[in-house]
C-alpha positions in Angstrom: 16.0 7.8 18.6 18.1 5.5 21.8 19.8 8.6 22.5 16.8 10.7 22.8 15.2 8.1 25.4 19.3 7.6 27.5 18.6 11.2 27.7 14.9 11.8 29.0 16.2 8.6 31.4 19.1 10.7 33.0 16.3 13.6 33.6 13.6 11.3 34.8 15.4 7.5 36.0 11.7 6.0 35.9 11.0 7.4 32.1 11.1 3.9 31.1 8.4 2.5 33.4 6.3 5.8 32.8 6.1 5.5 29.2 2.6 4.4 27.9 3.7 3.0 24.8 6.0 0.1 23.5 9.5 1.3 22.5 9.4 -0.4 19.6 5.8 0.8 18.6 7.2 4.3 19.5 10.2 3.9 16.9 7.7 2.8 14.5 5.0 5.2 14.8 8.0 7.9 14.6 9.3 6.8 11.3 6.0 6.7 9.9 5.6 10.6 10.8 8.8 11.1 8.7 7.1 8.6 5.7 3.6 10.9 5.6 5.7 14.1 5.4 8.1 12.9 2.8 5.0 11.6 0.8 3.7 14.9 0.3 7.2 16.1 -0.5 7.7 18.4 2.3 11.0 19.5 3.3 11.7 18.9 6.9 14.1 21.9 7.1 11.2 23.9 6.5 9.6 23.2 9.3 10.4 25.3 12.9 9.2 24.0 16.3 7.0 26.9 17.0 5.0 25.5 14.0 4.3 22.2 15.8 1.5 23.3 18.2 1.0 21.8 21.5 0.1 18.3 22.4 -3.3 17.9 22.8 -4.1 14.1 24.8 -0.9 14.5 26.6 -0.1 11.1 27.0 3.2 11.7 25.5 3.5 15.4 26.4 7.4 15.5 24.9 6.0 14.4 21.2 7.1 17.5 19.6 10.5 17.3 21.1 10.5 13.8 20.2 9.8 14.8 16.6 12.3 17.5 16.4 15.1 15.7 18.1 14.7 12.4 16.2 12.5 12.7 12.6 13.8 16.1 11.8 17.7 15.1 13.3 17.8 11.7 11.9 16.9 12.7 8.2 19.5 15.7 8.1 22.1 13.1 9.1 20.9 10.4 6.7 20.7 12.6 3.4 24.4 13.8 5.1 25.3 10.4 4.7 24.1 9.9 1.5 26.4 13.1 -0.1 29.1 11.2 1.0 28.7 8.9 -1.2 27.3 11.2 -3.8 23.9 9.6 -3.2 20.3 10.8 -2.8 17.0 9.1 -1.8 14.3 8.9 -4.4 11.6 10.4 -1.9 14.6 13.9 -2.0 14.4 14.3 -5.8 11.5 16.2 -6.0 12.6 18.4 -3.2 16.1 19.1 -4.6 14.8 19.6 -7.6 12.6 22.2 -6.2 15.5 24.1 -4.3 17.5 24.3 -7.9 14.9 25.8 -9.5 14.4 28.3 -6.6 18.1 29.2 -6.7 17.9 29.2 -10.4 18.4 27.1 -13.6 19.6 29.0 -16.9 20.7 26.7 -18.7 17.1 24.6 -19.6 16.4 27.2 -22.0 18.8 26.0 -24.4 16.8 22.6 -24.8 14.1 24.3 -26.4 10.9 22.6 -24.9 7.8 23.2 -26.1 5.7 21.4 -24.0 5.5 19.8 -20.7 2.5 16.8 -20.4 1.7 15.6 -17.1 -0.7 12.8 -16.5 -3.1 11.9 -13.6 -2.5 15.4 -12.4 -5.6 15.2 -9.8 -2.8 13.0 -7.4 0.1 15.7 -7.5 0.9 17.5 -4.1 1.6 21.1 -3.5 5.2 21.1 -4.0 5.3 19.1 -6.9 2.9 21.6 -8.5 5.3 24.1 -7.8 8.4 22.2 -9.5 5.9 22.2 -12.3 5.6 26.0 -13.0 9.2 26.4 -11.8 10.2 24.3 -14.5 8.1 25.7 -17.0 9.4 29.5 -16.2 12.7 28.1 -16.2 12.5 26.5 -19.7 11.2 29.6 -21.4 8.1 31.4 -22.0 7.0 29.3 -25.2 6.8 26.5 -23.1 3.1 24.9 -22.6 2.0 22.5 -20.4 -0.6 19.9 -20.8 -2.0 18.8 -17.7 -4.7 15.7 -17.7 -6.7 14.6 -14.3 -9.6 13.8 -12.8 -10.4 15.2 -9.4 -13.5 13.1 -9.1 -10.5 10.2 -9.1 -8.0 12.1 -6.6 -7.9 9.2 -3.7 -3.8 9.8 -2.9 -4.6 12.0 0.1 -2.1 10.9 2.1 0.6 11.7 -0.3 -0.6 15.4 -0.4 -2.9 15.6 -3.2 -6.0 18.2 -3.1 -8.8 18.5 -4.9 -7.3 22.6 -4.8 -4.8 21.2 -7.3 -5.6 22.3 -11.0 -6.6 26.2 -9.4 -3.1 26.3 -7.7 -1.2 25.0 -11.3 -3.7 28.3 -12.8 -2.5 30.6 -10.3 -3.7 34.2 -11.1 -3.5 33.4 -14.6 -7.0 31.5 -15.3 -7.5 32.9 -18.6 -4.7 31.8 -19.9 -5.7 27.8 -20.2 -8.0 25.8 -22.6 -10.1 23.9 -21.0 -11.4 20.4 -22.7 -13.5 17.9 -21.0 -13.5 14.0 -22.1 -16.8 12.9 -21.1 -17.2 10.1 -23.5 -16.7 6.4 -21.9 -16.0 3.5 -24.5 -15.5 0.5 -22.0 -18.8 0.8 -19.6 -22.3 -0.2 -20.7 -24.2 2.9 -20.9 -27.1 1.9 -19.2 -25.0 1.0 -16.0 -23.5 4.9 -16.7 -27.0 5.8 -16.5 -27.8 4.1 -13.2 -24.3 5.4 -12.0 -25.5 9.1 -12.9 -27.9 9.1 -10.1 -25.1 8.2 -7.4 -23.0 10.3 -8.4 -25.3 13.5 -8.7 -26.9 12.5 -5.2 -22.9 12.7 -4.4 -22.5 16.0 -6.0 -25.3 17.6 -4.2 -24.1 16.8 -0.9 -21.0 18.2 -1.8 -19.0 15.0 -1.0 -18.2 14.4 -4.5 -16.8 17.2 -7.5 -19.5 16.0 -9.8 -22.3 17.9 -12.0 -24.7 16.8 -14.1 -24.0 19.1 -17.2 -20.1 19.1 -16.6 -19.2 15.3 -15.2 -21.8 13.0 -16.5 -20.2 10.1 -19.0 -21.9 9.3 -22.1 -21.2 5.7 -23.8 -22.6 3.8 -26.4 -21.7 0.6 -25.6 -23.7 -1.9 -25.0 -22.9 -5.3 -23.4 -24.4 -8.6 -22.8 -25.9 -8.2 -19.3 -29.7 -7.6 -18.7 -31.2 -4.5 -16.9 -32.0 -6.1 -13.8 -28.0 -7.6 -13.7 -26.2 -4.1 -14.2 -26.3 -2.9 -10.5 -27.1 -5.2 -8.2 -27.0 -5.4 -4.5 -27.4 -8.3 -2.6 -27.9 -8.5 1.2 -26.7 -10.8 3.8 -26.1 -11.1 7.4 -22.2 -9.7 7.1 -21.9 -9.9 10.7 -21.2 -13.5 10.5 -17.9 -13.7 8.3 -18.8 -17.1 7.3 -22.0 -15.9 5.7 -20.2 -12.8 4.1 -17.7 -15.4 2.0 -20.6 -17.6 1.5 -22.1 -14.8 -0.5 -18.8 -13.9 -2.0 -17.6 -16.8 -3.2 -21.6 -17.6 -4.9 -21.4 -14.3 -6.8 -18.1 -14.7 -7.8 -18.9 -19.0 -9.2 -22.8 -17.0 -10.5 -20.7 -14.5 -12.9 -18.1 -17.1 -13.9 -21.0 -19.4 -15.0 -22.1 -16.3 -17.1 -18.7 -15.5 -18.6 -18.2 -18.9 -19.3 -21.5 -19.5 -21.3 -20.7 -16.0 -23.3 -17.4 -17.3 -24.2 -18.8 -20.6 -25.8 -19.7 -18.0 -28.7 -17.9 -15.0 -28.2 -14.1 -14.3 -28.2 -13.6 -11.6 -25.5 -10.4 -9.4 -24.4 -8.5 -10.0 -20.9 -10.6 -7.1 -19.3 -13.8 -8.4 -20.6 -13.4 -11.8 -19.2 -12.2 -10.8 -15.5 -14.7 -10.4 -12.2 -12.5 -8.1 -10.1 -13.6 -8.2 -6.1 -12.3 -4.6 -4.7 -11.7 -3.9 -1.2 -10.1 -1.2 0.8 -7.4 -2.7 2.7 -4.9 -5.9 2.1 -6.2 -7.5 5.0 -9.6 -7.7 3.3 -7.9 -9.0 0.4 -6.3 -11.9 2.1 -9.8 -12.8 4.2 -11.2 -13.5 0.6 -8.3 -15.7 -0.8 -8.5 -17.6 2.9 -12.4 -17.9 1.9 -11.5 -19.1 -1.6 -9.1 -21.6 -0.4 -12.0 -23.1 2.4 -14.4 -22.9 0.1 -12.1 -26.1 -1.8 -9.6 -24.0 -3.6 -12.2 -24.1 -6.7 -11.7 -20.5 -7.7 -8.6 -19.3 -8.6 -8.0 -16.1 -7.4 -5.0 -13.7 -8.6 -3.7 -11.1 -5.9 -2.9 -7.5 -7.5 -2.0 -6.0 -3.9 1.4 -4.9 -4.8 2.4 -2.4 -2.3 4.2 -3.3 1.0 7.7 -5.6 -0.4 9.0 -5.9 3.1 5.6 -7.2 4.1 4.9 -9.8 1.5 5.8 -13.8 2.5 8.4 -14.2 -0.1 10.1 -11.3 2.5 9.3 -12.9 5.3 10.4 -16.5 5.0 13.6 -14.7 3.5 14.1 -13.1 7.0 13.2 -16.2 8.5 15.9 -18.1 6.7 18.6 -15.3 7.8 18.0 -15.1 11.0 17.9 -19.0 11.5 21.2 -18.8 9.7 22.4 -15.7 12.0 21.0 -17.8 15.3 21.9 -21.3 14.3 21.3 -23.0 17.4 19.0 -20.7 19.1 15.1 -22.6 19.0 12.9 -19.9 18.5 14.8 -18.9 14.9 14.8 -22.5 14.2 11.4 -23.3 14.8 10.4 -19.7 12.4 12.6 -21.3 9.9 10.4 -24.8 10.0 7.3 -22.8 9.6 8.3 -20.6 6.7 7.2 -21.9 3.2 11.3 -22.9 2.8 10.2 -26.4 4.4 7.2 -28.6 4.5 7.5 -30.0 7.8 5.1 -30.1 10.8 6.6 -29.5 14.0 5.1 -31.4 16.9 4.6 -28.7 19.5 3.0 -30.8 22.4 6.7 -32.9 22.3 8.7 -29.8 22.2 6.6 -28.4 25.1 7.9 -31.5 27.3 11.5 -30.9 26.5 14.0 -28.4 28.2 16.0 -25.6 25.8 18.9 -27.7 25.3 16.6 -30.9 24.1 14.1 -28.5 22.2 17.5 -27.6 20.5 18.8 -30.4 19.5 15.5 -32.1 18.8 15.3 -29.2 16.2 18.5 -29.4 14.7 17.9 -33.0 14.3 14.8 -32.2 12.3 16.6 -29.5 10.1 19.6 -31.9 9.7 17.2 -34.8 7.6 15.6 -32.1 5.8 18.7 -30.5 4.6 20.0 -34.3 4.0 17.4 -35.1 1.6 16.8 -31.9 0.1 20.4 -30.9 -0.3 22.5 -33.5 0.7 24.1 -31.7 3.2 23.5 -31.1 7.0 22.1 -28.1 8.5 25.5 -27.6 10.4 27.0 -27.8 7.2 24.5 -24.7 5.3 25.6 -22.5 8.6 29.4 -23.6 8.1 29.2 -22.5 4.2 27.0 -19.1 4.5 30.2 -17.9 6.7 33.1 -19.1 4.5 31.5 -18.7 1.2 30.3 -15.4 -0.5 26.7 -15.0 1.6 24.2 -14.5 -1.9 25.7 -17.4 -3.6 25.3 -19.9 -0.7 21.6 -18.4 0.0 20.4 -18.8 -3.6 21.4 -22.2 -3.6 19.3 -23.2 -0.6 16.2 -20.8 -2.7 16.8 -22.9 -5.5 17.2 -26.3 -3.4 14.2 -26.0 -1.3 11.9 -23.8 -3.8 9.7 -22.1 -1.4 7.3 -20.5 -4.2 6.1 -24.2 -4.2 4.8 -24.3 -0.8 3.5 -20.7 -1.2 1.2 -21.6 -3.8 -0.1 -24.0 -6.2 -1.3 -21.7 -8.7 1.3 -20.6 -11.4 0.3 -16.3 -10.7 1.2 -16.8 -7.6 4.3 -18.5 -7.8 5.4 -16.1 -10.3 4.4 -13.4 -7.9 6.7 -15.3 -5.2 9.6 -15.2 -7.2 9.7 -11.7 -9.1 9.7 -10.2 -5.7 11.9 -12.8 -4.3 14.4 -11.6 -6.7 13.4 -7.8 -6.3 14.5 -8.2 -2.4 17.7 -9.5 -3.9 18.2 -6.2 -6.0 17.5 -4.2 -3.2 19.8 -6.1 -0.7 22.0 -5.4 -3.5 22.0 -1.5 -3.6 21.8 -1.1 0.1 25.6 -2.5 0.0 28.5 -3.8 -2.3 28.1 -7.5 -3.2 32.2 -8.1 -2.2 31.6 -6.8 1.5 28.0 -7.9 2.0 27.5 -9.9 5.2 24.8 -12.5 6.5 24.6 -10.3 9.5 23.9 -7.2 7.4 21.2 -8.8 5.5 19.7 -9.9 8.8 19.3 -6.1 10.1 18.5 -4.4 6.9 15.3 -7.2 6.6 14.9 -6.5 10.3 14.3 -3.3 10.2 12.8 -2.8 6.9 10.2 -5.8 8.2 9.6 -4.6 12.2 9.3 -0.4 11.1 7.0 -0.9 8.4 8.4 0.3 5.6 6.9 0.7 2.4 8.3 -0.3 -0.8 6.2 -1.0 -4.1 6.3 -4.7 -5.1 6.2 -6.0 -8.2 3.0 -7.3 -10.0 3.2 -10.3 -12.3 0.7 -9.8 -15.3 -0.1 -13.2 -17.6 -2.7 -14.1 -19.7 -3.9 -17.7 -20.2 -7.2 -16.6 -22.0 -9.4 -17.9 -19.5 -11.8 -16.3 -17.0 -9.6 -14.4 -14.6 -10.7 -13.7 -11.1 -9.1 -10.9 -9.1 -9.0 -9.3 -5.7 -7.3 -6.5 -4.9 -7.6 -2.8 -3.7 -9.2 0.2 -5.1 -6.1 1.5 -5.2 -4.4 -0.8 -7.1 -7.0 -1.0 -9.6 -7.1 2.5 -10.5 -6.7 2.9 -14.6 -7.8 -0.4 -15.0 -10.8 -2.4 -16.3 -13.1 -5.4 -15.4 -16.1 -7.1 -16.7 -17.4 -7.0 -13.6 -17.2 -5.4 -10.2 -17.8 -7.1 -6.5 -17.9 -4.7 -3.4 -18.3 -6.8 -0.5 -17.3 -4.6 2.3 -19.6 -1.6 1.8 -20.8 -1.4 5.4 -17.2 -0.2 6.5 -17.8 3.9 8.5 -16.4 6.1 6.7 -16.3 8.7 8.6 -15.0 7.8 11.5 -11.9 8.9 12.7 -10.4 7.0 15.4 -9.3 4.7 12.3 -6.4 7.3 11.0 -4.0 5.5 13.3 -1.1 7.8 11.6 -1.2 11.1 9.6 0.7 14.2 9.5 0.8 17.2 7.3 2.3 20.7 6.8 0.1 23.2 5.2 0.2 27.2 5.8 3.1 27.1 8.4 1.5 24.8 10.8 2.8 21.2 10.9 0.0 18.8 12.4 0.0 15.1 13.4 -2.2 12.3 15.0 -0.8 8.8 16.1 -2.9 6.2 17.5 -0.3 2.8 18.9 -1.1 -0.6 19.2 -2.6 -0.3 22.7 -5.1 2.4 21.7 -3.2 5.1 23.2 -4.1 8.3 21.1 -1.8 11.6 20.6 -1.9 14.8 18.7 -1.4 18.2 18.1 -3.4 21.3 18.5 -3.2 21.9 14.8 -4.8 18.6 13.9 -8.2 19.0 13.6 -10.8 16.1 14.1 -13.8 17.6 12.5 -11.9 18.8 9.5 -10.8 15.2 9.3 -14.5 13.9 9.1 -15.3 16.0 6.2 -11.8 15.0 4.2 -12.2 11.5 4.7 -15.9 11.2 3.7 -15.1 13.1 0.5 -12.1 10.9 0.1 -13.8 7.8 0.5 -17.2 9.0 -2.0 -14.2 9.8 -4.4 -12.6 6.3 -3.8 -16.3 4.4 -4.4 -16.5 6.5 -7.4 -13.1 4.9 -8.6 -14.3 1.2 -7.6 -17.8 1.5 -9.5 -15.9 3.0 -12.8 -14.1 0.5 -13.3 -16.9 -2.0 -14.3 -17.4 -2.6 -18.4 -20.9 -4.9 -18.0 -21.9 -4.8 -14.3 -21.0 -4.3 -10.3 -22.4 -5.9 -7.8 -22.2 -5.1 -4.2 -22.7 -6.5 -1.0 -25.3 -5.2 1.5 -24.7 -6.2 5.3 -28.6 -6.3 6.6 -26.6 -5.7 10.3 -24.8 -2.6 9.0 -25.8 0.4 11.8 -23.0 2.4 10.4 -23.8 5.7 10.2 -21.8 6.7 6.6 -20.8 3.5 4.5 -20.3 2.8 0.9 -23.8 1.1 1.9 -26.0 3.9 2.7 -24.2 6.2 -0.4 -25.2 3.8 -2.7 -28.7 3.2 -1.2 -29.3 7.1 -1.5 
């Protein structure tokens, strides 16, 4: 990236000043394009410059050149570097397997494999489907595929999943398949399913959900304790006022908790039957609900099940602040950031610090840290810095972690503390894999963390499961709830405009010899190419949001409650679908 920018500056000395977006954001979005393509198992070598169309907005007219010169070239160099150490990236595994199968692989026949079982098939991309087909062929003619999936639950379009998955798998041999429908539901109240059916039929008739009454209607013999009027409930409120929205959410949770407590007094319930789930679309909404619960007095212990972003978790950010402070151990900015982390319970007097010179500020912050470490570790900040450079770095960092116990500051709840500790350990595992332990330096850790955090690298975090036999209140995204079930499902955000294509901040794909992309930067500057089609995206987005709503609704065992924003003016939203 730096080399590309330097070359552009040689051609135009004023290039840096004319760049319409921040360089750091440009780097972040460029890496995001690479991730979007890899998520869909797309081989960069298969994309040529002539297949990239032309820039549309022309805010960054050299965008295609940038992608070719930086994204594709960086990926090649990265993979070449991996090969030197006889390693492969997990994202490349499916691409490498596909190449092996294309070139021919005869030894698989010796294993005499009779069946290949594939679950959640609706979430596969085209390359993965081709791999399954070639794998079956390479094994032997008697090998059968056993495939399970539900197109109504296809919610991973950003990974390349399409509604044509089953059609593509069948190819020209659609008659050679036995198709069986699984329409019996063993968890959800039959009365609730009947109410859902009216919603799903309407979505199916509008073409937003692959649903027909004859083929897709779910039947059940389950009947739970909810009254008829409690099964599917709309709670209206003026949600343009956030305080009112969150008061409404907390009120609903408390009311449902009381009902469960009364039920549990005379009946033993499984964990899922005593779990209330607040399902949302985005991680920021999870954070908002948690903050609302804390503001409400902390009476409700809401468990988080966001998972997803290891490099954006507080455990990772806290660790980065510690490492950065040790690397820049006399810099006031890094010292203040560390003091504000969960590693300390200190509160800085910023009014006092503003009146000091930089030297005085540094001296004051070091004094604060000296006192803190003397109390907690019987050594000064200067001594800690000295040790981290003279002893094995991970040993010293672990000593600091265990002495300061940041998980205690992070959460007062046991599950929150376990979540923090589990992902701290996971982060260390990732760092150790990144470099040999005996050669690892503090600066290497700092650079590794900085790159992964600042560029928004995605890595699935660990989740922590526990059961204390009490009532569980969970807040998570719909994607994380897939495959799970809850007594009550609460949908607090049903007013988002699901047809707003401007919400798409970053997308890239390669289909039918055409690469398409759209990028919106932090300063609202947007760039896309001529292969990207907004009308197509509009229809695809509404259809996918409809499927996500289907998944959210069908997580409920007993009842579902959704909040209707009276002030909502969105042309199409989950709320408008539920009302129809």
